[in-house]
DSSP file (Angstrom, degrees, kcal/mol; ACC not computed):
  #  RESIDUE AA STRUCTURE BP1 BP2  ACC     N-H-->O    O-->H-N    N-H-->O    O-->H-N    TCO  KAPPA ALPHA  PHI   PSI    X-CA   Y-CA   Z-CA
    1    1 A X              0   0    0      0, 0.0     2,-0.0     0, 0.0     0, 0.0   0.000 360.0 360.0 360.0 131.3   10.2   21.0    9.9
    2    2 A X     >  -     0   0    0      1,-0.1     4,-2.4     4,-0.0     5,-0.2  -0.265 360.0-109.6 -75.4 166.5    8.6   18.3   12.1
    3    3 A X  H  > S+     0   0    0      1,-0.2     4,-2.4     2,-0.2     5,-0.2   0.860 121.3  54.7 -65.2 -33.8   10.2   14.9   12.7
    4    4 A X  H  > S+     0   0    0     58,-0.2     4,-2.6     2,-0.2    -1,-0.2   0.940 109.3  46.7 -62.4 -46.1    7.5   13.3   10.5
    5    5 A X  H  > S+     0   0    0      2,-0.2     4,-2.4     1,-0.2    -2,-0.2   0.886 111.7  51.2 -64.7 -39.1    8.4   15.7    7.7
    6    6 A X  H  X S+     0   0    0     -4,-2.4     4,-2.1     2,-0.2    -1,-0.2   0.940 111.9  46.9 -61.7 -46.5   12.1   15.0    8.2
    7    7 A X  H  X S+     0   0    0     -4,-2.4     4,-2.4     1,-0.2    -2,-0.2   0.928 114.0  47.1 -62.0 -45.5   11.6   11.2    8.1
    8    8 A X  H  X S+     0   0    0     -4,-2.6     4,-2.7     1,-0.2    -1,-0.2   0.859 108.7  55.1 -67.5 -34.4    9.4   11.5    5.0
    9    9 A X  H  X S+     0   0    0     -4,-2.4     4,-2.1     2,-0.2    -1,-0.2   0.917 109.8  47.3 -61.7 -42.8   11.9   13.8    3.2
   10   10 A X  H  X S+     0   0    0     -4,-2.1     4,-2.1     2,-0.2    -2,-0.2   0.913 113.2  47.7 -63.7 -44.5   14.5   11.1    3.8
   11   11 A X  H  X S+     0   0    0     -4,-2.4     4,-2.6     1,-0.2    -2,-0.2   0.882 109.8  53.1 -65.9 -38.0   12.3    8.3    2.5
   12   12 A X  H  X S+     0   0    0     -4,-2.7     4,-2.0     2,-0.2    -1,-0.2   0.915 108.5  50.1 -63.3 -42.6   11.3   10.4   -0.5
   13   13 A X  H  X S+     0   0    0     -4,-2.1     4,-2.8     2,-0.2     5,-0.3   0.928 112.1  47.7 -60.2 -45.1   15.0   10.9   -1.4
   14   14 A X  H  X S+     0   0    0     -4,-2.1     4,-2.5     1,-0.2    -2,-0.2   0.907 113.1  47.8 -63.2 -42.6   15.6    7.1   -1.0
   15   15 A X  H  < S+     0   0    0     -4,-2.6     4,-0.3     1,-0.2    -1,-0.2   0.801 115.5  45.5 -69.9 -28.2   12.6    6.3   -3.2
   16   16 A X  H  < S+     0   0    0     -4,-2.0     3,-0.3    -5,-0.2    -2,-0.2   0.887 119.0  39.7 -80.5 -41.2   13.6    8.8   -5.8
   17   17 A X  H  < S+     0   0    0     -4,-2.8    -2,-0.2     1,-0.2    -3,-0.2   0.915 136.2   9.9 -74.7 -44.2   17.3    7.9   -5.9
   18   18 A X  S  < S+     0   0    0     -4,-2.5    -1,-0.2    -5,-0.3    -2,-0.2  -0.540  78.3 178.6-140.0  68.7   17.0    4.1   -5.7
   19   19 A X        -     0   0    0     -3,-0.3     3,-0.1    -4,-0.3    -4,-0.1  -0.371  37.2-100.7 -73.8 151.9   13.4    2.9   -6.0
   20   20 A X    >   -     0   0    0      1,-0.1     3,-2.0     2,-0.1    -1,-0.1  -0.310  59.0 -75.7 -61.2 155.6   12.5   -0.8   -5.9
   21   21 A X  T 3  S+     0   0    0      1,-0.3    -1,-0.1    -3,-0.1    21,-0.1  -0.307 119.3   9.0 -56.3 130.4   11.9   -2.3   -9.4
   22   22 A X  T 3  S+     0   0    0      1,-0.2    20,-2.1    -3,-0.1     2,-0.4   0.586 108.3 105.9  77.1  10.6    8.5   -1.3  -10.8
   23   23 A X  E <   +A   41   0A   0     -3,-2.0     2,-0.3    18,-0.2    18,-0.2  -0.978  36.8 159.5-126.9 134.4    7.9    1.3   -8.0
   24   24 A X  E     -A   40   0A   0     16,-2.4    16,-3.1    -2,-0.4     2,-0.4  -0.985  38.2-118.4-152.3 145.3    8.1    5.1   -8.2
   25   25 A X  E     -A   39   0A   0     -2,-0.3     2,-1.5    14,-0.2    14,-0.2  -0.677  25.7-132.6 -80.0 131.4    6.7    8.0   -6.3
   26   26 A X    >   -     0   0    0     12,-3.2     3,-1.8    -2,-0.4    12,-0.4  -0.694  25.2-174.2 -83.8  91.2    4.4   10.2   -8.4
   27   27 A X  G >  S+     0   0    0     -2,-1.5     3,-1.0     1,-0.3    -1,-0.2   0.703  76.4  67.5 -66.6 -19.4    6.0   13.5   -7.4
   28   28 A X  G 3  S+     0   0    0      1,-0.2    -1,-0.3    -3,-0.1    -2,-0.1   0.767 104.1  45.6 -67.4 -23.8    3.3   15.5   -9.3
   29   29 A X  G <  S+     0   0    0     -3,-1.8    -1,-0.2     9,-0.2     2,-0.2   0.178  82.8 123.2-108.3  17.2    0.8   14.3   -6.7
   30   30 A X    <   -     0   0    0     -3,-1.0     7,-0.2     7,-0.1     2,-0.1  -0.564  62.5-122.5 -76.3 139.9    2.8   14.9   -3.5
   31   31 A X    >   -     0   0    0      5,-2.1     3,-1.8    -2,-0.2     5,-0.1  -0.494  25.9-112.4 -76.6 156.7    1.1   17.1   -0.9
   32   32 A X  T 3  S+     0   0    0      1,-0.3    -1,-0.1    -2,-0.1    -2,-0.0   0.805 118.2  43.6 -63.3 -30.2    3.1   20.1    0.1
   33   33 A X  T 3  S-     0   0    0      3,-0.0    -1,-0.3     0, 0.0    -2,-0.0   0.266 112.3-118.4 -98.6  13.1    3.7   18.9    3.7
   34   34 A X  S <  S+     0   0    0     -3,-1.8    -2,-0.1     2,-0.2     3,-0.1   0.557  79.6 123.8  67.0  10.9    4.5   15.3    2.4
   35   35 A X        +     0   0    0      1,-0.2    25,-3.0    24,-0.1     2,-0.4   0.643  70.0  45.2 -79.7 -12.1    1.5   13.8    4.3
   36   36 A X  E     + B   0  59A   0     23,-0.2    -5,-2.1    -5,-0.1     2,-0.3  -0.988  67.6 175.9-134.7 127.7    0.0   12.3    1.2
   37   37 A X  E     - B   0  58A   0     21,-2.3    21,-2.6    -2,-0.4     2,-0.4  -0.899  20.2-151.4-123.6 153.2    1.8   10.4   -1.5
   38   38 A X  E     - B   0  57A   0    -12,-0.4   -12,-3.2    -2,-0.3     2,-0.5  -0.999  17.3-165.4-120.7 127.3    0.8    8.5   -4.6
   39   39 A X  E     -AB  25  56A   0     17,-2.8    17,-2.9    -2,-0.4     2,-0.4  -0.952   9.7-145.7-116.9 127.3    3.1    5.7   -5.6
   40   40 A X  E     -AB  24  55A   0    -16,-3.1   -16,-2.4    -2,-0.5     2,-0.4  -0.764  21.2-176.6 -89.6 132.0    2.9    4.0   -9.0
   41   41 A X  E     -AB  23  54A   0     13,-2.6    13,-2.9    -2,-0.4     2,-0.4  -0.966  12.9-154.5-130.1 150.7    3.6    0.3   -9.1
   42   42 A X  E     - B   0  53A   0    -20,-2.1    11,-0.2    -2,-0.4     8,-0.1  -0.967  30.8-104.3-123.1 137.6    3.9   -2.1  -12.0
   43   43 A X  B     -e   50   0B   0      9,-2.8     8,-1.6     6,-0.5     3,-0.1  -0.322  46.1-106.4 -58.7 138.7    3.3   -5.9  -11.8
   44   44 A X    >   -     0   0    0     69,-0.2     3,-1.4     6,-0.2     5,-0.2  -0.312  39.1 -92.6 -69.9 148.7    6.5   -7.8  -11.8
   45   45 A X  T 3  S+     0   0    0      1,-0.2    -1,-0.1     5,-0.1     3,-0.1  -0.292 110.4  23.8 -57.8 142.5    7.6   -9.8  -14.9
   46   46 A X  T 3  S+     0   0    0      1,-0.3    -1,-0.2    -3,-0.1     2,-0.2   0.583 102.8 105.4  79.0  10.3    6.4  -13.4  -15.0
   47   47 A X  S X  S-     0   0    0     -3,-1.4     3,-1.6     1,-0.0    -1,-0.3  -0.674  87.6-100.8-115.3 172.3    3.5  -12.8  -12.6
   48   48 A X  T 3  S+     0   0    0     71,-0.4    69,-0.1    68,-0.3    -5,-0.1   0.763 124.5  47.3 -59.9 -25.1   -0.3  -12.6  -13.0
   49   49 A X  T >  S+     0   0    0     -5,-0.2     3,-2.5    67,-0.2    -6,-0.5   0.193  79.4 155.9-104.4  14.9    0.0   -8.8  -12.9
   50   50 A X  B <  S-e   43   0B   0     -3,-1.6    -6,-0.2     1,-0.3    -5,-0.1  -0.153  74.9  -3.2 -49.1 129.3    2.9   -8.5  -15.3
   51   51 A X  T 3  S+     0   0    0     -8,-1.6    -1,-0.3     1,-0.2     2,-0.3   0.400  97.6 133.1  67.0  -0.6    3.0   -5.0  -16.9
   52   52 A X    <   -     0   0    0     -3,-2.5    -9,-2.8    -8,-0.1     2,-0.4  -0.603  47.8-142.4 -78.0 142.9   -0.3   -4.0  -15.1
   53   53 A X  E     +B   42   0A   0     -2,-0.3     2,-0.3   -11,-0.2   -11,-0.2  -0.890  23.6 171.3-112.7 136.9    0.0   -0.5  -13.5
   54   54 A X  E     -B   41   0A   0    -13,-2.9   -13,-2.6    -2,-0.4     2,-0.4  -0.892  22.7-135.3-135.0 163.8   -1.6    0.5  -10.2
   55   55 A X  E     -BC  40  74A   0     19,-0.5    19,-2.9    22,-0.5     2,-0.4  -0.988  11.0-159.0-125.2 136.5   -1.5    3.4   -7.8
   56   56 A X  E     -BC  39  73A   0    -17,-2.9   -17,-2.8    -2,-0.4     2,-0.5  -0.921   9.3-147.1-108.6 135.8   -1.2    3.3   -4.1
   57   57 A X  E     -BC  38  72A   0     15,-3.5    15,-1.8    -2,-0.4     2,-0.4  -0.904  12.5-166.5-101.7 129.9   -2.2    6.2   -1.9
   58   58 A X  E     -BC  37  71A   0    -21,-2.6   -21,-2.3    -2,-0.5     2,-0.4  -0.961   4.4-173.7-113.7 131.1   -0.3    6.8    1.3
   59   59 A X  E     -BC  36  70A   0     11,-2.2    11,-2.8    -2,-0.4     2,-0.4  -0.995   8.3-162.5-124.5 126.5   -1.6    9.1    4.1
   60   60 A X        -     0   0    0    -25,-3.0     2,-0.2    -2,-0.4     9,-0.1  -0.870   5.7-147.8-110.8 138.7    0.7    9.8    7.0
   61   61 A X    >   -     0   0    0     -2,-0.4     3,-1.8     6,-0.2     6,-0.1  -0.484  37.6-100.3 -92.0 172.1   -0.3   11.2   10.4
   62   62 A X  T 3  S+     0   0    0      1,-0.3   -58,-0.2    -2,-0.2   -59,-0.1   0.638 121.5  65.5 -66.8 -12.2    1.9   13.5   12.4
   63   63 A X  T >> S+     0   0    0      5,-0.1     3,-1.9     2,-0.1     4,-0.9   0.463  82.5 154.5 -89.7  -1.2    2.7   10.4   14.5
   64   64 A X  T <4  +     0   0    0     -3,-1.8   -57,-0.1     1,-0.3   -56,-0.1  -0.460  57.3  27.3 -63.3 137.2    4.5    8.7   11.6
   65   65 A X  T 34 S+     0   0    0      2,-0.2    -1,-0.3    -2,-0.1    38,-0.2  -0.966 125.2  50.6 -93.2   5.8    6.7    6.5   11.8
   66   66 A X  T <4 S+     0   0    0     -3,-1.9     2,-0.4     1,-0.1    -2,-0.3   0.790 114.6  49.8 -75.1 -24.7    5.3    5.4   15.2
   67   67 A X  S  < S-     0   0    0     -4,-0.9    -6,-0.2    -6,-0.1    -2,-0.2  -0.941  97.4-115.7-111.4 134.0    1.8    5.2   13.6
   68   68 A X        -     0   0    0     -2,-0.4    -7,-0.2    28,-0.1     2,-0.1  -0.271  30.9-110.8 -65.8 152.9    1.5    3.3   10.3
   69   69 A X        -     0   0    0     -9,-0.1     2,-0.6    -4,-0.1    -9,-0.2  -0.445  28.9-109.3 -75.1 157.7    0.4    5.1    7.2
   70   70 A X  E     -C   59   0A   0    -11,-2.8   -11,-2.2    -2,-0.1     2,-0.4  -0.814  44.6-174.4 -82.5 125.8   -3.0    4.5    5.7
   71   71 A X  E     +C   58   0A   0     -2,-0.6    19,-0.5   -13,-0.2     2,-0.3  -0.989  13.3 148.9-128.5 128.4   -2.2    2.6    2.4
   72   72 A X  E     -CD  57  89A   0    -15,-1.8   -15,-3.5    -2,-0.4     2,-0.2  -0.994  46.8-100.1-153.3 156.0   -4.8    1.7   -0.2
   73   73 A X  E     -C   56   0A   0     15,-2.5     2,-0.4    -2,-0.3   -17,-0.2  -0.545  37.6-136.0 -73.9 142.1   -5.0    1.1   -3.9
   74   74 A X  E     -C   55   0A   0    -19,-2.9   -19,-0.5    -2,-0.2     3,-0.4  -0.828  35.6 -86.0-102.0 139.0   -6.5    4.1   -5.8
   75   75 A X  S    S+     0   0    0     -2,-0.4    -1,-0.1     1,-0.2    12,-0.0  -0.196  90.5  42.8 -73.6 170.5   -9.1    3.5   -8.5
   76   76 A X  S    S+     0   0    0      2,-0.0     2,-1.2    -3,-0.0    -1,-0.2  -0.995 117.4  44.8 -88.4 -10.4  -10.1    2.9  -11.2
   77   77 A X        +     0   0    0     -3,-0.4   -22,-0.5     2,-0.0     2,-0.5  -0.700  68.7 161.5 -99.1  88.6   -7.4    0.2  -11.6
   78   78 A X        -     0   0    0     -2,-1.2    -3,-0.1   -24,-0.1   -24,-0.0  -0.907  42.4-112.0-105.7 129.3   -7.5   -1.9   -8.4
   79   79 A X        -     0   0    0     -2,-0.5     2,-0.8     1,-0.1     9,-0.1  -0.293  20.1-126.2 -63.3 141.9   -5.9   -5.3   -8.7
   80   80 A X        +     0   0    0     44,-0.1     2,-0.3     3,-0.0    44,-0.1  -0.811  55.1 143.8 -85.9 112.8   -8.2   -8.3   -8.4
   81   81 A X  B >   -F   84   0C   0     -2,-0.8     3,-1.8     3,-0.7    44,-0.5  -0.990  62.7-114.5-154.1 145.4   -6.5  -10.3   -5.5
   82   82 A X  T 3  S+     0   0    0     39,-0.4    44,-0.2    -2,-0.3    42,-0.1   0.646 117.8  41.0 -61.8 -14.1   -7.7  -12.4   -2.6
   83   83 A X  T 3  S+     0   0    0     68,-0.1     8,-3.0    40,-0.1     2,-0.5   0.230 102.7  77.6-117.4  12.7   -6.3   -9.8   -0.1
   84   84 A X  B <  S-FG  81  90C   0     -3,-1.8    -3,-0.7     6,-0.2    41,-0.5  -0.981  70.7-143.4-127.0 122.3   -7.3   -6.6   -1.9
   85   85 A X    >   -     0   0    0      4,-2.8     3,-2.6    -2,-0.5    -2,-0.1  -0.453  27.4-110.8 -83.0 156.5  -10.9   -5.4   -1.7
   86   86 A X  T 3  S+     0   0    0      1,-0.3    -1,-0.1     2,-0.1    -8,-0.1   0.621 118.0  60.4 -65.9 -11.4  -12.6   -3.7   -4.7
   87   87 A X  T 3  S-     0   0    0      2,-0.1    -1,-0.3    41,-0.1   -12,-0.1   0.367 123.9-102.2 -92.8   4.1  -12.6   -0.4   -2.8
   88   88 A X  S <  S+     0   0    0     -3,-2.6   -15,-2.5     1,-0.3    -2,-0.1   0.310  73.7 143.0  97.0  -8.7   -8.7   -0.5   -2.6
   89   89 A X  B     -D   72   0A   0    -17,-0.2    -4,-2.8    -5,-0.1     2,-0.5  -0.422  38.7-146.9 -68.7 141.9   -8.4   -1.7    1.0
   90   90 A X  B     -G   84   0C   0    -19,-0.5     2,-1.2    -6,-0.2    -6,-0.2  -0.938   8.8-147.0-116.9 127.2   -5.5   -4.1    1.5
   91   91 A X        +     0   0    0     -8,-3.0     2,-0.3    -2,-0.5    -2,-0.0  -0.773  48.4 136.0 -91.7  93.9   -5.5   -6.9    4.1
   92   92 A X    >   -     0   0    0     -2,-1.2     3,-2.1     1,-0.1     4,-0.3  -0.960  51.9-141.0-146.1 119.7   -1.8   -6.9    5.0
   93   93 A X  G > >S+     0   0    0     -2,-0.3     5,-2.6     1,-0.3     3,-1.7   0.769  96.9  64.1 -59.9 -30.8   -0.7   -7.2    8.6
   94   94 A X  G 3 5S+     0   0    0      1,-0.3    -1,-0.3     4,-0.2     6,-0.2   0.681  95.5  62.3 -69.1 -12.4    2.3   -4.7    8.4
   95   95 A X  G < 5S+     0   0    0     -3,-2.1    -1,-0.3     4,-0.1    -2,-0.2   0.586 124.3   3.4 -85.1  -9.3   -0.2   -2.0    7.6
   96   96 A X  T X 5S+     0   0    0     -3,-1.7     3,-1.7    -4,-0.3   -28,-0.1   0.202 133.6  11.8-135.3-100.9   -1.9   -2.4   11.0
   97   97 A X  T 3 5S+     0   0    0      1,-0.3    -3,-0.2     3,-0.0    -4,-0.1   0.745 127.0  48.4 -67.6 -25.1   -0.9   -4.7   13.9
   98   98 A X  T 3 <S+     0   0    0     -5,-2.6    -1,-0.3    -6,-0.1    -4,-0.2   0.214  81.7 131.2 -98.9  16.3    2.5   -5.7   12.6
   99   99 A X    <   -     0   0    0     -3,-1.7     2,-0.3    -6,-0.3    -4,-0.1  -0.386  33.5-175.1 -65.6 144.5    3.6   -2.2   11.8
  100  100 A X    >   -     0   0    0     -6,-0.2     3,-2.3    -2,-0.1   -33,-0.1  -0.995  36.0-125.5-138.8 142.5    7.0   -1.1   13.1
  101  101 A X  T 3  S+     0   0    0     -2,-0.3   -35,-0.1     1,-0.3   -34,-0.1   0.682 109.8  69.7 -60.3 -14.8    8.7    2.3   12.9
  102  102 A X  T 3  S+     0   0    0    -36,-0.1    -1,-0.3     2,-0.1     2,-0.1   0.698  84.6  88.3 -74.8 -17.7   11.6    0.4   11.3
  103  103 A X    <   -     0   0    0     -3,-2.3     2,-0.3   -38,-0.2   -38,-0.1  -0.358  61.4-170.5 -76.7 162.5    9.4   -0.1    8.2
  104  104 A X     >  -     0   0    0      1,-0.1     4,-2.4    -2,-0.1     5,-0.2  -0.850  42.4 -91.3-143.1 175.1    9.2    2.5    5.4
  105  105 A X  H  > S+     0   0    0     -2,-0.3     4,-2.7     1,-0.2     5,-0.2   0.920 126.5  53.1 -56.1 -43.4    7.3    3.4    2.3
  106  106 A X  H  > S+     0   0    0      1,-0.2     4,-2.5     2,-0.2    -1,-0.2   0.923 109.3  46.0 -60.4 -46.9    9.9    1.4    0.4
  107  107 A X  H  > S+     0   0    0      2,-0.2     4,-2.1     1,-0.2    -1,-0.2   0.865 112.4  51.4 -68.1 -34.2    9.4   -1.7    2.5
  108  108 A X  H  X S+     0   0    0     -4,-2.4     4,-2.2     2,-0.2    -2,-0.2   0.935 111.0  48.2 -64.8 -45.4    5.6   -1.4    2.3
  109  109 A X  H  X S+     0   0    0     -4,-2.7     4,-2.7     1,-0.2     5,-0.2   0.911 110.9  50.7 -61.7 -42.5    5.8   -1.2   -1.5
  110  110 A X  H  X S+     0   0    0     -4,-2.5     4,-2.4     1,-0.2    -1,-0.2   0.899 109.7  50.8 -62.2 -40.3    8.1   -4.2   -1.7
  111  111 A X  H  X S+     0   0    0     -4,-2.1     4,-2.3     2,-0.2    -1,-0.2   0.891 111.8  47.0 -64.0 -39.5    5.6   -6.2    0.5
  112  112 A X  H  X S+     0   0    0     -4,-2.2     4,-2.4     2,-0.2    -2,-0.2   0.912 112.4  48.6 -70.9 -41.8    2.7   -5.3   -1.7
  113  113 A X  H  X S+     0   0    0     -4,-2.7     4,-2.7     2,-0.2   -69,-0.2   0.909 113.2  49.2 -61.5 -40.7    4.6   -6.1   -4.9
  114  114 A X  H  X S+     0   0    0     -4,-2.4     4,-2.0    -5,-0.2    -2,-0.2   0.905 109.0  51.9 -64.0 -42.3    5.6   -9.4   -3.3
  115  115 A X  H  < S+     0   0    0     -4,-2.3     4,-0.4     1,-0.2    -2,-0.2   0.918 113.3  44.6 -60.7 -44.5    2.0  -10.1   -2.3
  116  116 A X  H >< S+     0   0    0     -4,-2.4     3,-1.2     1,-0.2   -68,-0.3   0.916 111.9  53.6 -64.3 -42.8    0.9   -9.5   -5.9
  117  117 A X  H 3< S+     0   0    0     -4,-2.7   -69,-0.2     1,-0.3    -2,-0.2   0.812 106.8  50.4 -64.9 -31.6    3.8  -11.5   -7.3
  118  118 A X  T 3< S+     0   0    0     -4,-2.0    -1,-0.3    33,-0.2    -2,-0.2   0.499  82.6 118.6 -87.2  -2.4    3.0  -14.6   -5.2
  119  119 A X    <   -     0   0    0     -3,-1.2   -71,-0.4    -4,-0.4     3,-0.1  -0.424  41.8-172.3 -68.2 134.6   -0.7  -14.6   -6.2
  120  120 A X  S    S+     0   0    0      1,-0.3     2,-0.3    -2,-0.1    -1,-0.1   0.642  70.2  25.3 -99.8 -20.1   -1.8  -17.8   -8.1
  121  121 A X  S    S-     0   0    0      2,-0.1     2,-0.9    30,-0.1   -39,-0.4  -0.971  73.5-126.5-151.3 129.1   -5.3  -16.8   -9.1
  122  122 A X        +     0   0    0     -2,-0.3     2,-0.3    -3,-0.1   -41,-0.2  -0.662  56.2 132.4 -77.5 108.2   -7.0  -13.4   -9.6
  123  123 A X        -     0   0    0     -2,-0.9   -40,-0.1   -43,-0.1    -2,-0.1  -0.986  54.0-110.3-154.0 151.5  -10.1  -13.4   -7.4
  124  124 A X        -     0   0    0     -2,-0.3   -42,-0.2   -44,-0.1   -39,-0.1  -0.376  49.3 -84.8 -76.1 158.7  -11.7  -11.0   -4.9
  125  125 A X    >   -     0   0    0    -44,-0.5     3,-2.0   -41,-0.5     4,-0.2  -0.349  42.4-115.9 -58.4 146.9  -11.7  -11.8   -1.2
  126  126 A X  T 3  S+     0   0    0      1,-0.3     3,-0.2   -44,-0.2    -1,-0.1   0.783 115.3  44.4 -59.9 -27.6  -14.7  -14.0   -0.4
  127  127 A X  T 3> S+     0   0    0      1,-0.2     4,-2.8     2,-0.1    -1,-0.3   0.106  78.1 120.9-102.1  22.0  -16.3  -11.3    1.8
  128  128 A X  H <> S+     0   0    0     -3,-2.0     4,-2.9     1,-0.2     5,-0.3   0.906  71.9  48.1 -54.2 -51.3  -15.7   -8.5   -0.7
  129  129 A X  H  > S+     0   0    0     -3,-0.2     4,-1.7    -4,-0.2    -1,-0.2   0.920 116.3  42.6 -60.8 -46.4  -19.3   -7.4   -1.2
  130  130 A X  H  > S+     0   0    0      2,-0.2     4,-1.8     1,-0.2    -1,-0.2   0.931 115.9  48.9 -65.4 -46.1  -20.2   -7.3    2.5
  131  131 A X  H  X S+     0   0    0     -4,-2.8     4,-2.3     1,-0.2     3,-0.3   0.946 111.6  47.7 -59.7 -50.3  -16.9   -5.6    3.5
  132  132 A X  H  < S+     0   0    0     -4,-2.9    -1,-0.2    -5,-0.2    -2,-0.2   0.859 113.8  48.9 -61.6 -35.7  -17.1   -2.9    0.8
  133  133 A X  H  < S+     0   0    0     -4,-1.7    -1,-0.2    -5,-0.3    -2,-0.2   0.814 124.4  27.2 -72.2 -31.1  -20.8   -2.2    1.8
  134  134 A X  H  < S+     0   0    0     -4,-1.8    -2,-0.2    -3,-0.3    -1,-0.2   0.515  94.2 106.5-114.5  -6.7  -20.1   -2.0    5.5
  135  135 A X  S  < S-     0   0    0     -4,-2.3     2,-0.1    -5,-0.2     4,-0.1  -0.222  70.2-104.8 -79.0 165.0  -16.5   -0.8    6.1
  136  136 A X        -     0   0    0      2,-0.2    -1,-0.1     1,-0.1     6,-0.1  -0.434  30.2-117.0 -73.8 158.1  -15.1    2.5    7.2
  137  137 A X  S    S+     0   0    0     -2,-0.1     2,-0.7     1,-0.1    -1,-0.1   0.743 104.8  71.3 -68.1 -21.4  -13.5    4.7    4.5
  138  138 A X  S >  S-     0   0    0      1,-0.1     3,-2.1   -49,-0.0    -2,-0.2  -0.860  71.5-158.3 -99.5 111.5  -10.3    4.3    6.5
  139  139 A X  G >  S+     0   0    0     -2,-0.7     3,-1.4     1,-0.3    -1,-0.1   0.731  89.3  70.0 -63.1 -19.5   -8.9    0.8    6.2
  140  140 A X  G 3  S+     0   0    0      1,-0.3    -1,-0.3     3,-0.1   -72,-0.0   0.684  90.9  61.3 -70.4 -14.8   -6.9    1.3    9.4
  141  141 A X  G <  S+     0   0    0     -3,-2.1     2,-0.3     2,-0.1    -1,-0.3   0.509  84.4 100.6 -87.3  -4.1  -10.2    1.2   11.3
  142  142 A X  S <  S-     0   0    0     -3,-1.4     2,-1.1    -4,-0.2    -7,-0.0  -0.616  71.4-139.2 -81.0 138.2  -10.8   -2.3   10.1
  143  143 A X        -     0   0    0     -2,-0.3    -2,-0.1   -47,-0.0     2,-0.1  -0.804  31.4-154.7 -95.2  94.1  -10.1   -5.2   12.5
  144  144 A X        -     0   0    0     -2,-1.1     2,-0.6   -52,-0.1   -53,-0.0  -0.334  13.3-146.9 -74.7 149.7   -8.5   -7.6   10.1
  145  145 A X        -     0   0    0     -2,-0.1     2,-0.8     0, 0.0    -1,-0.1  -0.941  13.7-155.5-115.4 105.1   -8.5  -11.3   10.5
  146  146 A X        +     0   0    0     -2,-0.6     3,-0.1     1,-0.2   -54,-0.0  -0.727  37.6 140.5 -87.5 110.2   -5.2  -12.6    9.0
  147  147 A X        +     0   0    0     -2,-0.8     2,-0.4     1,-0.2    -1,-0.2   0.404  50.8  62.5-131.5  -1.0   -5.9  -16.2    8.1
  148  148 A X        +     0   0    0      1,-0.1     3,-0.4     2,-0.0    -1,-0.2  -0.877  37.9 164.4-138.4 104.2   -4.1  -16.9    4.8
  149  149 A X        +     0   0    0     -2,-0.4    -1,-0.1     1,-0.2    -3,-0.0   0.335  65.0  83.8 -96.6   7.2   -0.4  -16.7    4.4
  150  150 A X              0   0    0      1,-0.2    -1,-0.2   -31,-0.0    -2,-0.0   0.534 360.0 360.0 -89.2  -5.0   -0.3  -18.6    1.1
  151  151 A X              0   0    0     -3,-0.4    -1,-0.2   -32,-0.1   -33,-0.2   0.412 360.0 360.0-110.2 360.0   -1.2  -15.7   -1.2
């Protein structure tokens, strides 16, 4: 078993035993080597996304946890949010330049639930149409410009 697989096995156990509220790993959709996960999340009570259900896709390279996972919302139900593009790409600094090996699937999920929970208005990013038309299929190849910490 590789160090990536050991780490992911540990994280899977933690997510299965004590998942954050509204978050669960869809174990039916796990890849055999743990390199691809689907995580089901539910909008928190009292927020714009209350009771809405979404799926996040996680893809891990053999360099995980030193390299961040690719994380994106999976269609057809992608939240309308100023930091989430209609193709599922998420503009969140911990997924790219602010990644740390100390972060985990659980902490990423908590950050995304928190991002959804703090949203005041359901709207797409202003550059959604251009981005979706011109971006790479891999959101990690995007050079994000983080300019709005209020959402």
